[in-house]
Wavefront OBJ file of the C-alpha trace (Angstrom):
o trace
v 92.502 -64.237 -45.904
v 89.009 -63.131 -47.624
v 88.712 -61.571 -44.214
v 91.999 -59.760 -43.835
v 91.762 -58.737 -47.659
v 87.975 -57.373 -46.850
v 90.330 -54.515 -43.742
v 89.832 -53.946 -40.712
v 91.172 -50.974 -38.512
v 93.090 -53.449 -36.360
v 94.936 -54.588 -39.387
v 95.236 -51.497 -41.758
v 96.551 -48.249 -42.056
v 93.627 -44.685 -42.099
v 95.783 -43.707 -44.527
v 94.564 -44.330 -48.040
v 98.233 -45.279 -49.436
v 99.265 -47.263 -46.302
v 96.411 -49.722 -46.526
v 96.703 -50.091 -50.411
v 100.169 -51.742 -49.483
v 99.311 -54.226 -46.936
v 96.303 -54.774 -49.447
v 98.759 -55.683 -52.315
v 101.751 -56.896 -48.975
v 98.840 -59.299 -48.301
v 97.680 -60.722 -51.461
v 101.927 -61.749 -52.158
v 101.621 -63.224 -48.562
v 98.441 -65.505 -50.008
v 100.243 -66.243 -53.091
v 103.621 -67.635 -50.921
v 101.454 -69.718 -48.837
v 101.028 -71.374 -52.342
v 104.668 -72.162 -52.392
v 104.874 -73.736 -49.238
v 101.984 -75.746 -49.754
v 103.590 -77.335 -52.519
v 106.221 -77.963 -51.040
v 104.821 -79.945 -48.518
v 103.207 -81.865 -50.809
v 106.400 -82.845 -52.612
v 107.721 -84.105 -49.283
v 104.411 -85.669 -49.100
v 104.712 -87.253 -52.536
v 108.606 -87.983 -51.638
v 109.549 -86.153 -54.657
v 111.668 -83.590 -51.395
v 113.099 -84.290 -48.417
v 110.740 -83.208 -45.335
v 114.498 -80.715 -44.433
v 114.200 -78.910 -47.595
v 110.284 -78.879 -46.862
v 109.750 -77.509 -43.642
v 113.011 -75.359 -44.240
v 111.031 -73.795 -46.885
v 108.115 -73.627 -44.995
v 109.754 -71.953 -42.757
v 111.618 -68.949 -44.854
v 108.620 -68.243 -46.469
v 106.890 -67.498 -42.859
v 109.830 -65.488 -41.655
v 109.648 -63.292 -44.555
v 105.463 -63.583 -44.785
v 105.750 -61.716 -40.694
v 109.767 -59.728 -41.623
v 107.847 -57.460 -43.784
v 104.427 -57.716 -41.960
v 106.155 -55.858 -39.290
v 107.512 -53.390 -41.464
v 104.371 -52.032 -42.745
v 102.339 -52.558 -39.730
v 105.213 -50.096 -37.880
v 105.146 -47.440 -40.771
v 108.909 -48.748 -40.917
v 107.889 -49.205 -44.739
v 107.470 -45.150 -45.129
v 111.698 -44.775 -44.441
v 111.814 -46.545 -48.616
v 112.669 -44.336 -51.576
v 109.629 -46.973 -52.666
v 106.957 -47.118 -49.950
v 105.605 -50.957 -51.152
v 109.264 -52.838 -50.708
v 108.313 -54.576 -54.105
v 111.742 -55.144 -55.356
v 112.486 -56.464 -51.620
v 110.098 -58.454 -51.442
v 110.941 -59.561 -55.342
v 114.551 -59.727 -54.388
v 114.229 -62.093 -51.238
v 112.267 -64.463 -52.816
v 114.092 -65.061 -55.350
v 117.154 -65.274 -53.117
v 114.761 -68.510 -51.339
v 113.883 -69.702 -54.239
v 117.532 -70.207 -55.338
v 118.485 -71.187 -51.866
v 115.459 -74.162 -51.968
v 116.581 -75.227 -55.940
v 119.740 -76.478 -54.176
v 118.241 -78.792 -52.087
v 115.040 -80.086 -53.839
v 116.736 -82.574 -55.507
v 114.278 -84.167 -58.138
v 111.672 -81.117 -57.802
v 113.227 -78.771 -58.624
v 112.640 -79.074 -62.400
v 109.182 -78.392 -61.162
v 109.545 -75.251 -58.873
v 112.136 -73.602 -61.046
v 108.229 -71.852 -62.515
v 107.807 -70.421 -59.595
v 110.824 -67.996 -60.667
v 108.450 -66.077 -62.822
v 105.647 -66.316 -60.714
v 107.503 -64.297 -58.451
v 108.098 -62.194 -60.467
v 105.084 -61.626 -61.641
v 104.005 -58.882 -58.421
v 106.902 -57.263 -59.433
v 104.996 -56.533 -63.623
v 102.198 -53.434 -61.941
v 104.282 -52.041 -60.114
v 108.424 -52.352 -61.353
v 109.915 -50.074 -64.506
v 111.690 -53.136 -67.193
v 114.832 -51.554 -64.951
v 113.948 -52.967 -62.054
v 112.567 -56.454 -63.828
v 116.022 -56.752 -65.152
v 117.916 -56.486 -62.676
v 115.821 -58.957 -60.430
v 115.523 -61.465 -63.189
v 120.103 -61.423 -63.232
v 119.616 -61.514 -59.830
v 117.509 -64.634 -59.696
v 119.450 -65.419 -62.292
v 122.562 -64.470 -60.942
v 121.752 -66.330 -57.395
v 120.505 -69.824 -59.761
v 123.686 -70.442 -61.677
v 125.429 -70.030 -58.537
v 123.540 -72.486 -56.946
v 124.030 -74.839 -59.751
v 127.613 -74.610 -59.088
v 127.904 -75.633 -55.706
v 125.848 -78.882 -56.214
v 127.403 -79.695 -59.765
v 131.222 -79.260 -56.929
v 129.394 -81.071 -54.621
v 128.068 -83.641 -56.683
v 130.420 -84.601 -59.657
v 127.539 -87.196 -60.712
v 124.591 -85.524 -61.196
v 123.196 -85.161 -65.256
v 124.768 -81.964 -65.853
v 123.548 -81.713 -69.022
v 120.118 -81.396 -67.781
v 121.479 -78.767 -64.973
v 122.536 -76.386 -67.915
v 119.619 -76.926 -70.106
v 117.409 -76.118 -67.217
v 119.619 -72.975 -66.823
v 119.657 -72.149 -70.419
v 115.561 -72.077 -70.576
v 115.739 -69.865 -67.894
v 118.820 -67.250 -69.667
v 115.850 -67.358 -72.120
v 112.119 -66.624 -70.027
v 113.326 -64.581 -66.437
v 115.120 -61.471 -69.247
v 111.325 -61.764 -71.530
v 109.802 -62.428 -68.266
v 111.489 -58.804 -67.424
v 111.239 -57.116 -70.506
v 107.510 -57.819 -71.256
v 106.752 -56.411 -68.018
v 108.392 -53.897 -68.655
v 106.200 -53.171 -71.323
v 102.853 -53.609 -69.709
v 104.731 -51.182 -66.758
v 104.417 -48.706 -68.921
v 101.602 -48.750 -70.925
v 99.749 -49.109 -67.635
v 101.702 -45.820 -66.482
v 100.280 -44.612 -69.553
v 96.871 -45.358 -69.223
v 96.280 -44.275 -65.234
v 98.031 -40.865 -66.813
v 95.203 -40.827 -69.996
v 92.375 -41.575 -67.207
v 93.852 -38.864 -65.436
v 93.683 -36.612 -67.283
v 90.435 -37.937 -69.349
v 89.076 -37.431 -64.964
v 90.167 -33.290 -65.032
v 88.501 -33.064 -68.621
v 85.549 -34.622 -67.560
v 86.162 -32.678 -64.107
v 86.448 -28.636 -66.040
v 83.133 -30.331 -68.682
v 81.230 -30.608 -65.242
v 82.265 -27.192 -64.238
v 81.817 -25.584 -67.075
v 78.447 -26.415 -67.402
v 77.109 -25.591 -63.906
v 79.446 -22.551 -63.417
v 79.837 -18.476 -65.420
v 82.770 -18.804 -67.658
v 83.147 -14.872 -65.523
v 82.785 -14.986 -62.433
v 82.884 -18.478 -61.442
v 79.203 -18.545 -59.837
v 76.485 -20.265 -61.074
v 74.911 -20.634 -64.226
v 71.745 -19.271 -65.201
v 71.308 -22.809 -66.621
v 72.926 -24.451 -62.844
v 70.249 -21.538 -60.823
v 67.146 -22.509 -63.518
v 67.549 -26.436 -62.625
v 67.838 -25.488 -59.163
v 65.008 -23.658 -59.043
v 62.712 -26.285 -60.621
v 64.379 -28.743 -57.738
v 62.858 -26.033 -55.299
v 59.994 -25.388 -56.205
v 59.170 -29.626 -56.694
v 60.172 -29.922 -52.858
v 57.288 -26.998 -51.984
v 54.812 -28.283 -53.775
v 55.304 -31.848 -53.046
v 56.244 -31.479 -49.373
v 55.001 -27.978 -49.219
v 57.750 -25.686 -47.423
v 58.966 -22.770 -48.480
v 62.501 -20.710 -50.431
v 62.034 -17.267 -51.473
v 64.356 -15.378 -54.597
v 66.308 -12.516 -54.169
v 67.237 -10.796 -57.951
v 70.243 -9.066 -57.037
v 71.723 -5.609 -60.038
v 74.321 -4.230 -59.511
v 73.011 0.014 -58.738
v 74.410 1.943 -61.938
v 77.610 -0.933 -63.575
v 77.360 1.447 -67.245
v 78.353 3.873 -65.796
v 81.196 1.877 -63.982
v 82.228 0.741 -67.566
v 82.349 4.180 -68.915
v 84.780 5.335 -65.881
v 86.992 3.154 -65.200
v 86.757 0.958 -68.234
v 85.044 -2.897 -68.914
v 88.029 -4.219 -67.821
v 87.576 -2.726 -64.404
v 83.506 -4.043 -64.621
v 84.412 -7.868 -64.586
v 86.823 -7.434 -61.645
v 83.718 -5.961 -60.130
v 81.281 -8.743 -60.977
v 84.229 -11.225 -59.986
v 85.066 -10.072 -56.379
v 81.340 -8.912 -56.189
v 80.021 -13.013 -55.759
v 82.196 -13.814 -52.376
v 81.421 -11.136 -50.523
v 77.662 -11.474 -51.338
v 78.389 -15.557 -50.103
v 78.986 -13.470 -46.964
v 76.055 -12.599 -45.600
v 74.657 -16.513 -46.676
v 74.318 -19.597 -45.314
v 76.111 -22.856 -46.429
v 72.270 -23.413 -48.833
v 71.667 -20.702 -49.892
v 72.693 -20.556 -54.353
v 74.560 -17.626 -55.755
v 74.490 -17.588 -58.631
v 74.684 -15.237 -62.418
v 71.464 -14.593 -63.838
v 73.180 -12.743 -66.927
v 75.070 -9.360 -66.964
v 75.268 -7.482 -63.705
v 72.460 -9.268 -62.423
v 72.556 -12.298 -60.033
v 69.807 -14.919 -58.997
v 69.883 -15.827 -54.613
v 68.060 -18.794 -54.076
v 66.990 -19.223 -50.237
v 66.251 -23.554 -49.629
v 63.450 -22.894 -47.356
v 63.302 -19.123 -46.411
v 59.909 -17.583 -45.514
v 59.618 -13.776 -46.838
v 60.654 -12.603 -43.634
v 64.203 -14.828 -43.799
v 65.013 -13.815 -47.181
v 64.209 -10.146 -46.283
v 67.049 -10.296 -43.637
v 69.360 -12.697 -46.463
v 68.568 -10.080 -48.831
v 69.441 -6.911 -45.858
v 72.670 -9.043 -44.679
v 74.484 -9.067 -48.426
v 73.576 -6.191 -49.349
v 75.631 -4.512 -46.614
v 77.825 -6.440 -47.198
v 78.711 -5.358 -50.672
v 78.495 -2.197 -49.472
v 80.721 -1.502 -47.368
v 83.443 -3.736 -49.988
v 85.943 -2.379 -51.423
v 87.131 -2.749 -55.354
v 90.459 -2.848 -55.438
v 89.910 -1.523 -59.207
v 87.006 0.896 -58.550
v 89.251 2.702 -55.743
v 87.703 4.267 -52.785
v 84.311 3.980 -55.021
v 81.701 1.852 -53.178
v 79.630 -0.687 -54.810
v 76.356 -0.335 -54.515
v 72.927 -3.219 -55.203
v 69.273 -3.652 -55.569
v 67.722 -6.489 -54.522
v 63.458 -8.154 -55.382
v 62.468 -10.338 -53.045
v 59.438 -13.027 -53.977
v 58.480 -15.512 -51.576
v 57.464 -19.062 -53.367
v 53.453 -18.936 -53.952
v 51.748 -22.218 -53.472
v 51.076 -23.309 -57.722
v 52.775 -20.307 -58.839
v 55.397 -22.008 -61.223
v 59.293 -20.735 -61.769
v 58.579 -17.350 -64.656
v 55.539 -16.255 -62.347
v 57.895 -16.260 -59.305
v 61.262 -14.810 -61.041
v 58.651 -11.919 -62.326
v 57.224 -11.005 -58.808
v 60.624 -10.397 -57.595
v 61.582 -8.467 -60.896
v 59.041 -6.627 -60.224
v 59.870 -5.721 -56.952
v 64.254 -5.053 -58.588
v 62.623 -2.104 -60.782
v 60.551 -0.630 -57.816
v 63.723 -0.457 -56.064
v 65.418 1.067 -58.673
v 62.553 3.395 -59.643
v 62.954 4.441 -55.549
v 66.228 4.819 -55.723
v 67.866 1.644 -56.196
v 70.358 0.255 -52.762
v 67.684 -1.065 -50.746
v 65.913 -4.387 -50.316
v 61.666 -4.335 -51.646
v 59.143 -6.961 -51.282
v 57.366 -8.014 -54.104
l 1 2 3 4 5 6 7 8 9 10 11 12 13 14 15 16 17 18 19 20 21 22 23 24 25 26 27 28 29 30 31 32 33 34 35 36 37 38 39 40 41 42 43 44 45 46 47 48 49 50 51 52 53 54 55 56 57 58 59 60 61 62 63 64 65 66 67 68 69 70 71 72 73 74 75 76 77 78 79 80 81 82 83 84 85 86 87 88 89 90 91 92 93 94 95 96 97 98 99 100 101 102 103 104 105 106 107 108 109 110 111 112 113 114 115 116 117 118 119 120 121 122 123 124 125 126 127 128 129 130 131 132 133 134 135 136 137 138 139 140 141 142 143 144 145 146 147 148 149 150 151 152 153 154 155 156 157 158 159 160 161 162 163 164 165 166 167 168 169 170 171 172 173 174 175 176 177 178 179 180 181 182 183 184 185 186 187 188 189 190 191 192 193 194 195 196 197 198 199 200 201 202 203 204 205 206 207 208 209 210 211 212 213 214 215 216 217 218 219 220 221 222 223 224 225 226 227 228 229 230 231 232 233 234 235 236 237 238 239 240 241 242 243 244 245 246 247 248 249 250 251 252 253 254 255 256 257 258 259 260 261 262 263 264 265 266 267 268 269 270 271 272 273 274 275 276 277 278 279 280 281 282 283 284 285 286 287 288 289 290 291 292 293 294 295 296 297 298 299 300 301 302 303 304 305 306 307 308 309 310 311 312 313 314 315 316 317 318 319 320 321 322 323 324 325 326 327 328 329 330 331 332 333 334 335 336 337 338 339 340 341 342 343 344 345 346 347 348 349 350 351 352 353 354 355 356 357 358 359 360 361 362 363 364 365
């Protein structure tokens, strides 16, 4: 059973949900086999006729095979609850009631398997379904007792009725408590999902700029520190590009701050068209963006910056109509032993040199 539960491509579906249902089914099947062992043991110590033990074992194995075929073939997906929890428990309870009619002296011991069977519904079924299963078990057991007393008038009816009275109390109580546990589990699961979404949101806010959705200054500086450490340790190259929107104040003055914000939000999308998957682009502050290029030499960084500049120049921003947007980019390659501040300072000087030369250009620092 441990090999089955560990999973294999031959047994478990590639669909994660279906594979989980198969694992739950295998756990239920393993527990059902305990009933078979109990029946055979009772027969061995002469508390149960061998015929009943064999019939019960055959019934359990038949149900295991039936539900295995349903899960393995995917037919379970046609049911409203693909886990078939209600159907499995209903079949198990009816089989138990049948065994009670023939169990003789072992009946008072086997009756404990009713709540054991229902235990598997606690994590999947609500109070209504659990209560319906409890009443199904009571109806089946009561029918069995009526037939038994009619067939064997000399049986101790008081003991049979006392046994049934205990079940009348225990099974509905078990269903009610199971429903409470299921509701608590569901609320806990919902809370965990909400908490995970909240953590994901916090994580995004920690590394993303609130306006543009691109990486923020904190993340960019961490990225730069990591690239510098790798470059110093391994001797690899990397470069940075400072990207500044040309005439951004004029855009705000002519079209309004909402239009300016729209440009800032759309610019990272157009810039990404000229970048590799490993390149990191984010908002460095105001209308200034930073591009980190792992493994790039100065010439490679200049080419990447040109692609970004041309992509933005060719783009059209709906908030500005036909007015084009241009950027000036300062490029610098990391030098051996150079710290991040010095690297950024060189890129910044190149950027301002580009501004002085008329903007909309790439300048090497």
